[in-house]
PDB file as gemmi writes it, atoms N, CA and C in Angstrom:
CRYST1    1.000    1.000    1.000  90.00  90.00  90.00 P 1                      
ATOM      1  N   MET A   1     115.021 122.665 -93.985  1.00  0.00           N  
ATOM      2  CA  MET A   1     114.435 122.693 -94.706  1.00  0.00           C  
ATOM      3  C   MET A   1     114.769 121.961 -96.153  1.00  0.00           C  
ATOM      4  N   LYS A   2     114.458 120.983 -96.491  1.00  0.00           N  
ATOM      5  CA  LYS A   2     114.696 120.105 -97.329  1.00  0.00           C  
ATOM      6  C   LYS A   2     113.602 119.617 -98.753  1.00  0.00           C  
ATOM      7  N   VAL A   3     112.798 119.965 -98.075  1.00  0.00           N  
ATOM      8  CA  VAL A   3     111.395 119.388 -99.268  1.00  0.00           C  
ATOM      9  C   VAL A   3     110.440 121.127 -99.722  1.00  0.00           C  
ATOM     10  N   ILE A   4     110.411 121.890-100.302  1.00  0.00           N  
ATOM     11  CA  ILE A   4     109.509 122.697-100.729  1.00  0.00           C  
ATOM     12  C   ILE A   4     108.096 122.237-101.832  1.00  0.00           C  
ATOM     13  N   SER A   5     107.095 122.742-101.199  1.00  0.00           N  
ATOM     14  CA  SER A   5     105.901 122.006-102.549  1.00  0.00           C  
ATOM     15  C   SER A   5     105.036 122.905-102.573  1.00  0.00           C  
ATOM     16  N   PHE A   6     104.567 123.129-104.026  1.00  0.00           N  
ATOM     17  CA  PHE A   6     103.834 124.340-104.301  1.00  0.00           C  
ATOM     18  C   PHE A   6     102.554 123.491-105.014  1.00  0.00           C  
ATOM     19  N   ASP A   7     101.672 124.573-104.771  1.00  0.00           N  
ATOM     20  CA  ASP A   7     100.084 124.393-105.626  1.00  0.00           C  
ATOM     21  C   ASP A   7     100.636 125.003-107.255  1.00  0.00           C  
ATOM     22  N   LEU A   8     100.142 123.803-107.903  1.00  0.00           N  
ATOM     23  CA  LEU A   8     100.142 124.169-109.130  1.00  0.00           C  
ATOM     24  C   LEU A   8      99.146 125.292-109.693  1.00  0.00           C  
ATOM     25  N   ASP A   9      97.722 125.569-109.059  1.00  0.00           N  
ATOM     26  CA  ASP A   9      97.291 126.452-109.650  1.00  0.00           C  
ATOM     27  C   ASP A   9      97.083 127.354-108.297  1.00  0.00           C  
ATOM     28  N   GLY A  10      97.179 128.635-108.689  1.00  0.00           N  
ATOM     29  CA  GLY A  10      97.318 129.844-108.421  1.00  0.00           C  
ATOM     30  C   GLY A  10      98.502 130.061-107.606  1.00  0.00           C  
ATOM     31  N   THR A  11      99.593 129.298-107.309  1.00  0.00           N  
ATOM     32  CA  THR A  11     101.061 129.281-107.260  1.00  0.00           C  
ATOM     33  C   THR A  11     101.921 129.735-108.542  1.00  0.00           C  
ATOM     34  N   ILE A  12     102.261 128.437-109.269  1.00  0.00           N  
ATOM     35  CA  ILE A  12     102.820 128.219-110.253  1.00  0.00           C  
ATOM     36  C   ILE A  12     102.227 128.945-111.447  1.00  0.00           C  
ATOM     37  N   ALA A  13     100.903 128.121-111.649  1.00  0.00           N  
ATOM     38  CA  ALA A  13     100.418 128.724-112.884  1.00  0.00           C  
ATOM     39  C   ALA A  13      98.877 129.917-112.351  1.00  0.00           C  
ATOM     40  N   ASP A  14      98.046 129.904-113.494  1.00  0.00           N  
ATOM     41  CA  ASP A  14      96.923 130.686-113.545  1.00  0.00           C  
ATOM     42  C   ASP A  14      95.664 129.695-113.318  1.00  0.00           C  
ATOM     43  N   SER A  15      94.487 129.428-113.083  1.00  0.00           N  
ATOM     44  CA  SER A  15      93.558 128.977-113.062  1.00  0.00           C  
ATOM     45  C   SER A  15      92.964 128.353-114.186  1.00  0.00           C  
ATOM     46  N   SER A  16      94.068 128.041-115.375  1.00  0.00           N  
ATOM     47  CA  SER A  16      93.373 128.258-116.921  1.00  0.00           C  
ATOM     48  C   SER A  16      92.985 126.834-116.745  1.00  0.00           C  
ATOM     49  N   PHE A  17      94.175 126.008-116.928  1.00  0.00           N  
ATOM     50  CA  PHE A  17      94.225 124.390-116.093  1.00  0.00           C  
ATOM     51  C   PHE A  17      93.246 123.917-115.322  1.00  0.00           C  
ATOM     52  N   ALA A  18      93.042 124.633-114.216  1.00  0.00           N  
ATOM     53  CA  ALA A  18      92.109 123.877-113.393  1.00  0.00           C  
ATOM     54  C   ALA A  18      90.722 124.000-114.060  1.00  0.00           C  
ATOM     55  N   ASP A  19      90.223 125.391-114.216  1.00  0.00           N  
ATOM     56  CA  ASP A  19      89.168 126.030-114.763  1.00  0.00           C  
ATOM     57  C   ASP A  19      88.771 124.718-116.141  1.00  0.00           C  
ATOM     58  N   ALA A  20      89.461 124.230-117.082  1.00  0.00           N  
ATOM     59  CA  ALA A  20      89.019 123.934-118.087  1.00  0.00           C  
ATOM     60  C   ALA A  20      88.814 122.253-117.828  1.00  0.00           C  
ATOM     61  N   PHE A  21      89.371 121.796-116.398  1.00  0.00           N  
ATOM     62  CA  PHE A  21      89.139 120.209-116.520  1.00  0.00           C  
ATOM     63  C   PHE A  21      87.893 120.066-115.655  1.00  0.00           C  
ATOM     64  N   TRP A  22      87.622 121.457-114.488  1.00  0.00           N  
ATOM     65  CA  TRP A  22      86.515 121.066-113.396  1.00  0.00           C  
ATOM     66  C   TRP A  22      85.804 121.880-114.171  1.00  0.00           C  
ATOM     67  N   GLU A  23      85.701 122.791-115.193  1.00  0.00           N  
ATOM     68  CA  GLU A  23      84.227 123.185-115.044  1.00  0.00           C  
ATOM     69  C   GLU A  23      83.894 123.498-116.800  1.00  0.00           C  
ATOM     70  N   GLU A  24      85.029 122.901-117.546  1.00  0.00           N  
ATOM     71  CA  GLU A  24      84.638 122.778-118.786  1.00  0.00           C  
ATOM     72  C   GLU A  24      84.296 121.152-119.363  1.00  0.00           C  
ATOM     73  N   GLU A  25      85.434 120.546-119.306  1.00  0.00           N  
ATOM     74  CA  GLU A  25      85.264 119.206-119.356  1.00  0.00           C  
ATOM     75  C   GLU A  25      84.863 117.985-118.563  1.00  0.00           C  
ATOM     76  N   VAL A  26      84.685 118.138-117.483  1.00  0.00           N  
ATOM     77  CA  VAL A  26      83.986 117.391-116.261  1.00  0.00           C  
ATOM     78  C   VAL A  26      81.953 117.640-116.888  1.00  0.00           C  
ATOM     79  N   PRO A  27      81.652 119.092-116.730  1.00  0.00           N  
ATOM     80  CA  PRO A  27      80.598 118.516-117.112  1.00  0.00           C  
ATOM     81  C   PRO A  27      79.951 118.674-118.660  1.00  0.00           C  
ATOM     82  N   ALA A  28      80.714 118.738-119.560  1.00  0.00           N  
ATOM     83  CA  ALA A  28      80.801 118.133-120.907  1.00  0.00           C  
ATOM     84  C   ALA A  28      80.562 116.806-121.092  1.00  0.00           C  
ATOM     85  N   LEU A  29      81.414 116.198-120.186  1.00  0.00           N  
ATOM     86  CA  LEU A  29      81.271 114.511-120.046  1.00  0.00           C  
ATOM     87  C   LEU A  29      80.006 114.152-119.391  1.00  0.00           C  
ATOM     88  N   TYR A  30      79.549 115.061-118.278  1.00  0.00           N  
ATOM     89  CA  TYR A  30      78.350 114.365-117.527  1.00  0.00           C  
ATOM     90  C   TYR A  30      76.878 114.845-118.072  1.00  0.00           C  
ATOM     91  N   ALA A  31      77.429 116.194-119.765  1.00  0.00           N  
ATOM     92  CA  ALA A  31      76.203 116.513-120.010  1.00  0.00           C  
ATOM     93  C   ALA A  31      76.017 115.383-121.039  1.00  0.00           C  
ATOM     94  N   ARG A  32      77.390 114.670-121.590  1.00  0.00           N  
ATOM     95  CA  ARG A  32      77.189 113.777-122.401  1.00  0.00           C  
ATOM     96  C   ARG A  32      77.218 112.714-122.750  1.00  0.00           C  
ATOM     97  N   LYS A  33      77.005 112.103-121.612  1.00  0.00           N  
ATOM     98  CA  LYS A  33      76.804 111.069-120.931  1.00  0.00           C  
ATOM     99  C   LYS A  33      74.849 110.690-120.159  1.00  0.00           C  
ATOM    100  N   ASN A  34      74.403 111.963-120.015  1.00  0.00           N  
ATOM    101  CA  ASN A  34      73.134 111.972-119.283  1.00  0.00           C  
ATOM    102  C   ASN A  34      72.332 112.905-120.658  1.00  0.00           C  
ATOM    103  N   GLN A  35      73.098 112.911-121.584  1.00  0.00           N  
ATOM    104  CA  GLN A  35      72.118 113.729-122.293  1.00  0.00           C  
ATOM    105  C   GLN A  35      71.436 115.304-122.088  1.00  0.00           C  
ATOM    106  N   LEU A  36      72.252 115.903-121.037  1.00  0.00           N  
ATOM    107  CA  LEU A  36      71.709 117.284-121.308  1.00  0.00           C  
ATOM    108  C   LEU A  36      72.494 118.105-122.003  1.00  0.00           C  
ATOM    109  N   SER A  37      72.016 119.392-121.898  1.00  0.00           N  
ATOM    110  CA  SER A  37      72.414 120.501-122.016  1.00  0.00           C  
ATOM    111  C   SER A  37      73.678 120.894-121.347  1.00  0.00           C  
ATOM    112  N   ILE A  38      75.047 121.470-121.679  1.00  0.00           N  
ATOM    113  CA  ILE A  38      75.664 121.854-121.346  1.00  0.00           C  
ATOM    114  C   ILE A  38      75.472 122.859-119.684  1.00  0.00           C  
ATOM    115  N   ASP A  39      74.515 123.623-119.982  1.00  0.00           N  
ATOM    116  CA  ASP A  39      74.437 124.517-118.805  1.00  0.00           C  
ATOM    117  C   ASP A  39      73.779 123.511-117.225  1.00  0.00           C  
ATOM    118  N   GLU A  40      72.512 123.093-117.942  1.00  0.00           N  
ATOM    119  CA  GLU A  40      71.878 121.902-116.963  1.00  0.00           C  
ATOM    120  C   GLU A  40      73.026 121.158-116.208  1.00  0.00           C  
ATOM    121  N   ALA A  41      74.220 120.206-117.140  1.00  0.00           N  
ATOM    122  CA  ALA A  41      74.883 119.561-116.723  1.00  0.00           C  
ATOM    123  C   ALA A  41      75.677 120.474-115.926  1.00  0.00           C  
ATOM    124  N   TRP A  42      76.247 121.954-115.926  1.00  0.00           N  
ATOM    125  CA  TRP A  42      77.149 122.570-115.324  1.00  0.00           C  
ATOM    126  C   TRP A  42      76.250 122.648-113.541  1.00  0.00           C  
ATOM    127  N   ARG A  43      74.926 122.868-113.985  1.00  0.00           N  
ATOM    128  CA  ARG A  43      74.628 122.845-112.589  1.00  0.00           C  
ATOM    129  C   ARG A  43      74.496 122.239-111.500  1.00  0.00           C  
ATOM    130  N   ILE A  44      74.224 120.702-112.270  1.00  0.00           N  
ATOM    131  CA  ILE A  44      74.566 119.392-111.069  1.00  0.00           C  
ATOM    132  C   ILE A  44      75.727 119.286-110.919  1.00  0.00           C  
ATOM    133  N   VAL A  45      76.925 119.951-112.092  1.00  0.00           N  
ATOM    134  CA  VAL A  45      77.926 119.353-111.732  1.00  0.00           C  
ATOM    135  C   VAL A  45      78.522 120.399-110.641  1.00  0.00           C  
ATOM    136  N   LYS A  46      78.361 121.317-110.700  1.00  0.00           N  
ATOM    137  CA  LYS A  46      78.569 122.400-110.030  1.00  0.00           C  
ATOM    138  C   LYS A  46      77.786 122.182-108.631  1.00  0.00           C  
ATOM    139  N   ARG A  47      76.427 122.040-107.995  1.00  0.00           N  
ATOM    140  CA  ARG A  47      76.056 121.688-106.985  1.00  0.00           C  
ATOM    141  C   ARG A  47      77.021 120.644-106.417  1.00  0.00           C  
ATOM    142  N   SER A  48      76.954 119.195-106.902  1.00  0.00           N  
ATOM    143  CA  SER A  48      77.918 118.312-106.530  1.00  0.00           C  
ATOM    144  C   SER A  48      79.100 119.087-105.827  1.00  0.00           C  
ATOM    145  N   TYR A  49      79.830 119.774-106.572  1.00  0.00           N  
ATOM    146  CA  TYR A  49      80.947 119.866-106.334  1.00  0.00           C  
ATOM    147  C   TYR A  49      80.874 120.732-104.329  1.00  0.00           C  
ATOM    148  N   GLU A  50      80.144 121.355-104.839  1.00  0.00           N  
ATOM    149  CA  GLU A  50      79.290 123.077-103.487  1.00  0.00           C  
ATOM    150  C   GLU A  50      79.250 121.545-102.332  1.00  0.00           C  
ATOM    151  N   ASP A  51      78.139 120.694-103.324  1.00  0.00           N  
ATOM    152  CA  ASP A  51      78.048 119.768-101.329  1.00  0.00           C  
ATOM    153  C   ASP A  51      79.232 118.681-100.705  1.00  0.00           C  
ATOM    154  N   VAL A  52      80.590 118.416-101.796  1.00  0.00           N  
ATOM    155  CA  VAL A  52      81.191 118.061-101.269  1.00  0.00           C  
ATOM    156  C   VAL A  52      81.809 119.260-100.161  1.00  0.00           C  
ATOM    157  N   GLY A  53      82.371 119.994-101.237  1.00  0.00           N  
ATOM    158  CA  GLY A  53      82.789 121.129-100.604  1.00  0.00           C  
ATOM    159  C   GLY A  53      84.678 121.308-100.488  1.00  0.00           C  
ATOM    160  N   SER A  54      85.456 122.544-100.536  1.00  0.00           N  
ATOM    161  CA  SER A  54      87.085 121.952-100.997  1.00  0.00           C  
ATOM    162  C   SER A  54      87.287 121.798 -99.646  1.00  0.00           C  
ATOM    163  N   GLU A  55      86.900 121.395 -98.576  1.00  0.00           N  
ATOM    164  CA  GLU A  55      87.421 121.053 -97.162  1.00  0.00           C  
ATOM    165  C   GLU A  55      87.584 119.504 -97.380  1.00  0.00           C  
ATOM    166  N   ASP A  56      87.198 118.864 -98.196  1.00  0.00           N  
ATOM    167  CA  ASP A  56      86.723 117.230 -97.961  1.00  0.00           C  
ATOM    168  C   ASP A  56      87.771 117.122 -99.356  1.00  0.00           C  
ATOM    169  N   ILE A  57      89.140 116.213 -98.917  1.00  0.00           N  
ATOM    170  CA  ILE A  57      89.949 115.713-100.129  1.00  0.00           C  
ATOM    171  C   ILE A  57      89.375 114.778-101.175  1.00  0.00           C  
ATOM    172  N   ARG A  58      88.297 114.347-101.100  1.00  0.00           N  
ATOM    173  CA  ARG A  58      87.576 113.788-102.513  1.00  0.00           C  
ATOM    174  C   ARG A  58      87.701 115.395-103.502  1.00  0.00           C  
ATOM    175  N   TRP A  59      87.415 116.006-103.044  1.00  0.00           N  
ATOM    176  CA  TRP A  59      87.289 117.255-104.107  1.00  0.00           C  
ATOM    177  C   TRP A  59      88.203 117.463-105.237  1.00  0.00           C  
ATOM    178  N   TYR A  60      89.522 117.571-104.339  1.00  0.00           N  
ATOM    179  CA  TYR A  60      90.633 117.484-104.972  1.00  0.00           C  
ATOM    180  C   TYR A  60      90.957 116.039-106.287  1.00  0.00           C  
ATOM    181  N   GLN A  61      90.338 115.108-106.217  1.00  0.00           N  
ATOM    182  CA  GLN A  61      90.492 113.835-106.790  1.00  0.00           C  
ATOM    183  C   GLN A  61      89.897 113.527-107.790  1.00  0.00           C  
ATOM    184  N   PRO A  62      90.472 113.870-108.712  1.00  0.00           N  
ATOM    185  CA  PRO A  62      89.404 113.590-110.083  1.00  0.00           C  
ATOM    186  C   PRO A  62      88.387 112.335-110.351  1.00  0.00           C  
ATOM    187  N   GLU A  63      89.393 111.355-109.675  1.00  0.00           N  
ATOM    188  CA  GLU A  63      88.592 110.267-110.283  1.00  0.00           C  
ATOM    189  C   GLU A  63      87.208 110.061-108.771  1.00  0.00           C  
ATOM    190  N   TYR A  64      87.166 110.594-107.999  1.00  0.00           N  
ATOM    191  CA  TYR A  64      85.850 110.586-107.158  1.00  0.00           C  
ATOM    192  C   TYR A  64      84.757 110.830-107.774  1.00  0.00           C  
ATOM    193  N   TRP A  65      85.149 111.843-109.183  1.00  0.00           N  
ATOM    194  CA  TRP A  65      83.953 112.368-109.886  1.00  0.00           C  
ATOM    195  C   TRP A  65      83.580 112.194-111.083  1.00  0.00           C  
ATOM    196  N   PHE A  66      84.573 111.010-111.615  1.00  0.00           N  
ATOM    197  CA  PHE A  66      84.375 109.892-112.694  1.00  0.00           C  
ATOM    198  C   PHE A  66      83.836 109.095-111.852  1.00  0.00           C  
ATOM    199  N   ASN A  67      83.801 108.503-110.784  1.00  0.00           N  
ATOM    200  CA  ASN A  67      83.115 107.186-110.361  1.00  0.00           C  
ATOM    201  C   ASN A  67      81.767 108.149-109.977  1.00  0.00           C  
ATOM    202  N   LEU A  68      81.805 108.774-109.084  1.00  0.00           N  
ATOM    203  CA  LEU A  68      80.414 109.435-108.837  1.00  0.00           C  
ATOM    204  C   LEU A  68      79.792 109.967-109.921  1.00  0.00           C  
ATOM    205  N   PHE A  69      80.146 110.597-110.734  1.00  0.00           N  
ATOM    206  CA  PHE A  69      79.487 111.085-112.417  1.00  0.00           C  
ATOM    207  C   PHE A  69      79.183 109.208-113.227  1.00  0.00           C  
ATOM    208  N   ASP A  70      79.923 108.555-113.020  1.00  0.00           N  
ATOM    209  CA  ASP A  70      80.206 107.374-113.601  1.00  0.00           C  
ATOM    210  C   ASP A  70      80.427 107.453-115.279  1.00  0.00           C  
ATOM    211  N   LEU A  71      81.742 108.649-115.408  1.00  0.00           N  
ATOM    212  CA  LEU A  71      82.128 108.778-116.366  1.00  0.00           C  
ATOM    213  C   LEU A  71      83.174 107.780-117.175  1.00  0.00           C  
ATOM    214  N   ASP A  72      82.823 107.711-118.701  1.00  0.00           N  
ATOM    215  CA  ASP A  72      83.419 106.581-119.359  1.00  0.00           C  
ATOM    216  C   ASP A  72      84.832 106.756-119.660  1.00  0.00           C  
ATOM    217  N   GLU A  73      85.151 108.143-119.403  1.00  0.00           N  
ATOM    218  CA  GLU A  73      86.774 108.366-120.092  1.00  0.00           C  
ATOM    219  C   GLU A  73      87.202 108.193-119.355  1.00  0.00           C  
ATOM    220  N   ASP A  74      88.789 108.037-119.626  1.00  0.00           N  
ATOM    221  CA  ASP A  74      89.796 108.038-118.715  1.00  0.00           C  
ATOM    222  C   ASP A  74      90.575 109.151-118.124  1.00  0.00           C  
ATOM    223  N   VAL A  75      90.314 109.093-116.548  1.00  0.00           N  
ATOM    224  CA  VAL A  75      90.709 110.789-115.953  1.00  0.00           C  
ATOM    225  C   VAL A  75      92.201 111.022-117.013  1.00  0.00           C  
ATOM    226  N   THR A  76      93.453 110.060-116.915  1.00  0.00           N  
ATOM    227  CA  THR A  76      94.469 110.753-117.280  1.00  0.00           C  
ATOM    228  C   THR A  76      93.765 111.394-119.066  1.00  0.00           C  
ATOM    229  N   GLU A  77      93.554 110.791-119.278  1.00  0.00           N  
ATOM    230  CA  GLU A  77      93.250 111.021-121.027  1.00  0.00           C  
ATOM    231  C   GLU A  77      92.607 112.285-120.981  1.00  0.00           C  
ATOM    232  N   VAL A  78      91.819 112.846-119.843  1.00  0.00           N  
ATOM    233  CA  VAL A  78      90.774 113.508-120.108  1.00  0.00           C  
ATOM    234  C   VAL A  78      92.447 115.331-119.393  1.00  0.00           C  
ATOM    235  N   LEU A  79      92.736 114.889-118.538  1.00  0.00           N  
ATOM    236  CA  LEU A  79      93.747 115.927-118.067  1.00  0.00           C  
ATOM    237  C   LEU A  79      95.110 115.921-119.113  1.00  0.00           C  
ATOM    238  N   ARG A  80      94.785 114.735-120.081  1.00  0.00           N  
ATOM    239  CA  ARG A  80      96.037 115.047-121.293  1.00  0.00           C  
ATOM    240  C   ARG A  80      95.496 115.961-121.827  1.00  0.00           C  
ATOM    241  N   ARG A  81      94.116 115.704-122.458  1.00  0.00           N  
ATOM    242  CA  ARG A  81      93.731 117.265-123.407  1.00  0.00           C  
ATOM    243  C   ARG A  81      93.544 118.354-122.928  1.00  0.00           C  
ATOM    244  N   VAL A  82      93.762 118.607-121.614  1.00  0.00           N  
ATOM    245  CA  VAL A  82      93.651 119.991-121.209  1.00  0.00           C  
ATOM    246  C   VAL A  82      95.073 120.930-120.620  1.00  0.00           C  
ATOM    247  N   LYS A  83      95.847 119.732-120.963  1.00  0.00           N  
ATOM    248  CA  LYS A  83      97.571 120.399-120.517  1.00  0.00           C  
ATOM    249  C   LYS A  83      98.087 120.935-121.208  1.00  0.00           C  
ATOM    250  N   ASP A  84      97.439 121.794-122.326  1.00  0.00           N  
ATOM    251  CA  ASP A  84      97.707 123.286-123.094  1.00  0.00           C  
ATOM    252  C   ASP A  84      97.300 124.205-122.296  1.00  0.00           C  
ATOM    253  N   ARG A  85      96.448 124.316-121.529  1.00  0.00           N  
ATOM    254  CA  ARG A  85      95.838 125.212-121.176  1.00  0.00           C  
ATOM    255  C   ARG A  85      96.865 125.742-119.427  1.00  0.00           C  
ATOM    256  N   VAL A  86      97.753 125.272-118.897  1.00  0.00           N  
ATOM    257  CA  VAL A  86      98.479 125.311-117.853  1.00  0.00           C  
ATOM    258  C   VAL A  86      98.682 126.656-118.292  1.00  0.00           C  
ATOM    259  N   ASN A  87      99.024 127.489-117.423  1.00  0.00           N  
ATOM    260  CA  ASN A  87      99.778 129.062-118.091  1.00  0.00           C  
ATOM    261  C   ASN A  87     100.542 129.118-116.583  1.00  0.00           C  
ATOM    262  N   LEU A  88     101.654 128.793-117.313  1.00  0.00           N  
ATOM    263  CA  LEU A  88     102.530 129.092-115.985  1.00  0.00           C  
ATOM    264  C   LEU A  88     102.970 130.863-115.776  1.00  0.00           C  
ATOM    265  N   PHE A  89     103.038 131.410-114.613  1.00  0.00           N  
ATOM    266  CA  PHE A  89     102.987 132.715-114.293  1.00  0.00           C  
ATOM    267  C   PHE A  89     104.960 133.183-114.007  1.00  0.00           C  
ATOM    268  N   PRO A  90     105.177 134.203-115.019  1.00  0.00           N  
ATOM    269  CA  PRO A  90     106.074 134.702-115.432  1.00  0.00           C  
ATOM    270  C   PRO A  90     107.533 134.290-114.968  1.00  0.00           C  
ATOM    271  N   ASP A  91     107.275 133.984-113.772  1.00  0.00           N  
ATOM    272  CA  ASP A  91     108.729 133.793-112.872  1.00  0.00           C  
ATOM    273  C   ASP A  91     108.372 132.543-112.120  1.00  0.00           C  
ATOM    274  N   ALA A  92     107.608 131.732-112.435  1.00  0.00           N  
ATOM    275  CA  ALA A  92     107.434 130.367-111.827  1.00  0.00           C  
ATOM    276  C   ALA A  92     108.962 129.660-112.196  1.00  0.00           C  
ATOM    277  N   LEU A  93     109.002 129.680-113.779  1.00  0.00           N  
ATOM    278  CA  LEU A  93     110.248 128.547-113.791  1.00  0.00           C  
ATOM    279  C   LEU A  93     111.507 129.029-113.340  1.00  0.00           C  
ATOM    280  N   GLU A  94     111.900 130.566-113.481  1.00  0.00           N  
ATOM    281  CA  GLU A  94     112.740 130.856-112.985  1.00  0.00           C  
ATOM    282  C   GLU A  94     112.916 130.170-111.401  1.00  0.00           C  
ATOM    283  N   VAL A  95     111.997 130.545-110.994  1.00  0.00           N  
ATOM    284  CA  VAL A  95     112.109 130.141-109.158  1.00  0.00           C  
ATOM    285  C   VAL A  95     112.043 128.575-109.227  1.00  0.00           C  
ATOM    286  N   ILE A  96     111.727 127.862-109.798  1.00  0.00           N  
ATOM    287  CA  ILE A  96     111.560 126.344-110.045  1.00  0.00           C  
ATOM    288  C   ILE A  96     113.316 125.957-110.310  1.00  0.00           C  
ATOM    289  N   GLU A  97     113.857 126.869-111.583  1.00  0.00           N  
ATOM    290  CA  GLU A  97     115.297 126.479-111.614  1.00  0.00           C  
ATOM    291  C   GLU A  97     116.107 126.852-110.598  1.00  0.00           C  
ATOM    292  N   ALA A  98     115.436 128.262-109.422  1.00  0.00           N  
ATOM    293  CA  ALA A  98     116.703 128.564-108.655  1.00  0.00           C  
ATOM    294  C   ALA A  98     116.645 127.591-107.262  1.00  0.00           C  
ATOM    295  N   LEU A  99     115.490 127.062-107.029  1.00  0.00           N  
ATOM    296  CA  LEU A  99     114.971 126.208-106.325  1.00  0.00           C  
ATOM    297  C   LEU A  99     115.792 124.791-106.190  1.00  0.00           C  
ATOM    298  N   TYR A 100     115.657 124.027-107.479  1.00  0.00           N  
ATOM    299  CA  TYR A 100     115.646 122.842-107.626  1.00  0.00           C  
ATOM    300  C   TYR A 100     116.682 121.897-107.112  1.00  0.00           C  
ATOM    301  N   GLN A 101     117.718 122.802-107.006  1.00  0.00           N  
ATOM    302  CA  GLN A 101     119.051 122.486-107.287  1.00  0.00           C  
ATOM    303  C   GLN A 101     119.506 122.017-105.769  1.00  0.00           C  
ATOM    304  N   LYS A 102     119.016 122.942-104.767  1.00  0.00           N  
ATOM    305  CA  LYS A 102     118.396 123.146-102.852  1.00  0.00           C  
ATOM    306  C   LYS A 102     117.847 122.291-102.411  1.00  0.00           C  
ATOM    307  N   TYR A 103     116.808 121.823-103.174  1.00  0.00           N  
ATOM    308  CA  TYR A 103     115.737 121.194-102.445  1.00  0.00           C  
ATOM    309  C   TYR A 103     115.129 120.491-103.564  1.00  0.00           C  
ATOM    310  N   ASP A 104     114.514 119.240-102.795  1.00  0.00           N  
ATOM    311  CA  ASP A 104     113.491 118.633-103.322  1.00  0.00           C  
ATOM    312  C   ASP A 104     112.037 119.235-103.420  1.00  0.00           C  
ATOM    313  N   LEU A 105     111.400 119.322-104.660  1.00  0.00           N  
ATOM    314  CA  LEU A 105     109.973 119.732-104.747  1.00  0.00           C  
ATOM    315  C   LEU A 105     109.180 119.326-105.399  1.00  0.00           C  
ATOM    316  N   ILE A 106     108.013 119.745-105.243  1.00  0.00           N  
ATOM    317  CA  ILE A 106     106.118 119.007-105.215  1.00  0.00           C  
ATOM    318  C   ILE A 106     105.579 120.056-105.362  1.00  0.00           C  
ATOM    319  N   ILE A 107     104.892 119.484-106.354  1.00  0.00           N  
ATOM    320  CA  ILE A 107     104.309 120.602-107.326  1.00  0.00           C  
ATOM    321  C   ILE A 107     102.815 119.690-107.566  1.00  0.00           C  
ATOM    322  N   VAL A 108     101.719 120.166-106.673  1.00  0.00           N  
ATOM    323  CA  VAL A 108     100.808 119.757-107.095  1.00  0.00           C  
ATOM    324  C   VAL A 108      99.339 119.970-107.459  1.00  0.00           C  
TER     325      VAL A 108                                                      
END                                                                             
């Protein structure tokens, strides 16, 4: 074994970052763009997420959703806005530090 891949959400960190992006930022941008309440925007966005489904690779691509919803902001900037919401599990850094000298690590 030469490479170990980790999923950030749920493996290295809790879901705070993902929730902030998918459940707060995207619906807020959609609400602003379409002059909707945040609740109505969330219902529409959530329904769209469900229609695509987590088995479809597009679900995991922020650019797909920004294009679909015709959002004006830069995806990278929105992700940077919520980066402080990454909450690593207590032993995550210890495990990464122990493995990175032996293996190539990928964190998705």
